[in-house]
N, C-alpha and C positions, 0 to 999 in steps of 0.2 A: 104305054107311058115310057117304057125304056127306049123304044124307038124314037119317041119325041125328044127325050133327053139326049140320046145319041145324035139325033139330027141337029138339035139346037147347039150342042157343045162338041161336035165332032172334031173340029180343029184343036180345041183345048185338050180334049181327051187323048187325041193322037200324040200331041206334043208331050203330054204327061207320061204317056206310055213309053215314048221314045226316051224321055229323060230317065224313067225307071230302069229301062233296059240298059242304057249307058251307065247308070249308077251301079247296077249289078255287075256289069262287065268290069268297070273300073275297080269295084270293090274286090272282085275275084282276082284281078291282076295285082292289086295292092296287097291282097292277102298272100298271093303267091310270092311276090317280091319280099314281103316281110318274113315269110317262112324261109325263103332262101337266105336272107340276111341273118335270121336267127340260127339257121344251121351253120352258116359260115362263121358267125360269131362264136358259136359253141365249139366249132372245130379249132378256131384260133385260140380260144381259151384253153382247150385241151393241149394244143401244141405248146402254148405258153407255159403250162404247168410242167410238161415234159422237159422243155428247154430250161426252165427254172431249176428243176431237179438236177439236170445234167450240170448246169453251172455251179450248183451247190456242191455236187460231187467233185467237179474240177477244182473249185475253190479250196476244197479240203486237200486235194492233192497238191495244189500250188502252195497252200499253207504249210504242208509238210515239207515241201521242197524249200520254201523260204526259211523255215526253221532249221532244216539241215544245212542249208548254205550259210545261214547266220552262225550256226554252231561251228562249222568248219572255219569260217572267217575269224571267229573269236579264238578258236584253238590255234589257228595260224598266227594270229597277233600275239597270243600268249607265248608260243614257241619262239617267235622272233624276239620278243622282249627278254626271254631267258637267254637266247643265243647272243644278242647284241650287247656288247659291253657299253655302248653309248646309251642304252635304254634307261639305266638308273646309275648315272656316273657318280663316283665318289669325288671326282674333281671336274665339275662342269666347266665348259668352255666360257671364258669371260665375255660379257656383252660389250664391254669397252675394248675395242680393238687396239687402242693405243696402250692398253695396260697388259696385253697378252704376255709379252716377254717377262715383265715383272711378276705377274701372277703365276706364271709357270715356274719361275725360279722359287717363288715362295712356296708353292705346292710341293715341288720336288724336295726342297729342303725339309719341309714338314714330314714328308713320307720317309726320307732317309734318316733324319735325326730320330724320329719315333722308332724306326726299325733298329738303329744302332743302340738306342737306350734299352729297348726290350731285349735285344740279343745279348747285351752285356749282362743283364740280370740273369738270363738263362744260361750263360756260359757258351753262347754261340759266337764263334769267331767271324768277323766281317771284313770285307775288303777295305783297304786304306783309302781308296779313292771313290768319289761319288760317281755313279753311272753317267756316262757321256751320251747325251741325247742330241749332240751336234746342234746346239742352239745358236744359230747364226742370225744376225740382224736382217739378213736378206730373205728370210723364210717367208713364204706366202701364207695366207690364212689357212689353206688346206694343209700345208705342211705343219703349221702350229697345231691344227686339230689332230693330226697324226701323232704328234708328240704327247698331247693330252691323253689320247687313247693308249699309247704305250705306257704312260704313267699309271693308267688304270691297271694294266697288266702287271706292272712292277709292284704296285701297292698290294694287290690282291694275292699275288703269289708269295710275296715276302711274308704275309700273314700266315700262309700255309706252311712255309718253311719254319716259322717260329712255333707253330702248333706241333710240328713233328719234332722240333728241337734237334735239327741236323747239327753235326759237329762243327761245320764251318761253311760259310758262303765265300767262295774264293774269287769269283769274278762274275760280273754282270755286263752283258753287251746288248743294248737295244738295237733292233734291226730296222728295216724299212718296210713301209706298207706294201702289201702285195694284194692283187685282186684276182678272183677266179669267177668263171661263169656261173650263172644261177639259173634255176628253172624259169624265173621271170626274166625275160630278155632285157627289161629296163632296169634291172638291179644286178649287183654283183656281191659276192661274199668277199669282204675285205679282211685281210689277215694282218695282225699286228704282233710280230714275233720279238721275243727277248730270249737270249741264250744265257742260261745260268750254269756256272760251274760250282759244284758243291762237293763236300766230303761228308760221308755219313756211313752208318753201319748198314748191313743188309736188312735188319729189322726196320730201320728208319726209312730206307728207300721203299720198302713194301708198304709202310704206313703212309708214305708220301703219295704213292699212286692210289691208295685207298681213300685219302682224305682231301685231295687237291680240289675237289668240287664240293666240299662240305658246306660252303656258303651259298649253294644253289646258283652260282654264277658260272656259266660254262666257259672253261678254258681248255684249249687243246694242249696236251703235254706229249712231246715227242722225244723219247730218249735218243741221244746221238752217240754217246760213248759211255762205256762203263768198264772200269778196270780196278784191280787191287791197288790200294794206296802205295805210293812209292816210299813213303816214310813209315806209315803204319799199315802193314798188310791186313790188319783186322778191319780196316775201313775201305770203303769204295770211293773212287774218284769218278764222279758222274757229271756228264754234260747233258743237259736237257734243253730242249727248245720249247718254250711256253708261248702259246699263241692266243691272243684275244681275237674273237670273231665279231664281225659287224655286217649288217646288210645295208648297202649304200648305193648311191648312184655311181655308175662307172666313171672313171676318169681316163681321158685319152692319154695323158702323159704316163699313166701307170699300166697301160695295156700290154706293155712288153715285159712286165714283171713275171718272174718265175719263182716257184717255191724253193728251188735249189740255189737261188742267187745268194742267199744269206749263208748257206752252208759253204758255198764255194769261197765266199769272202772270208769266212772264218778259217778255212784251210786247216 
């Protein structure tokens, strides 16, 4: 009977057998391919986890670096704000350029008259003439800015002299802007000097050096001369150069300035 079935259905059975064999072969091939893909996928997943962990670690390092850099930048900005007399000016530069000369004279008169009034109450002798800032009509905007910053130096140091109650302020001579190189090649340290001649006791000069930065505004004070008083030997006649500092863009016309130029002019 089997032979009869085979004989009558031989072509169909052979075709079915071939189809089964092909199916099994393709199934095994597909299984092998799927297995390879699964292994490859697992490997990529493991590599991704390792890479992700490394990136997290690096991000932590970068985060620390960013925080450190930000802290340094903030610290630098804070130091510059304390160093620069233009950071928090007592006498801001006018927005109206046509009013610069008028506003400067008004600010200078306020500073000087306030100083004279307080000095008279304290018994501090003052100069008979107002400090000369060489205020010409031909001054440029930058030169007017220089005079405003020199006025900052004048105002702040006069307050220190009043705090110390020096015996007298004999002369005040504003100087010229000077610039010096800075670690940042695109910036310079600008110096705004004023020379003060004062008479005071040894105790007062000691207190002066101790207190001249009491308002947390950085001013450089450079003693030039000191001698016993010609009229009163118990007093000292002192010449000091007080300098306000600022961080600014360089100026070509100021590139030849030297710190000694003011001293030489004073002679």
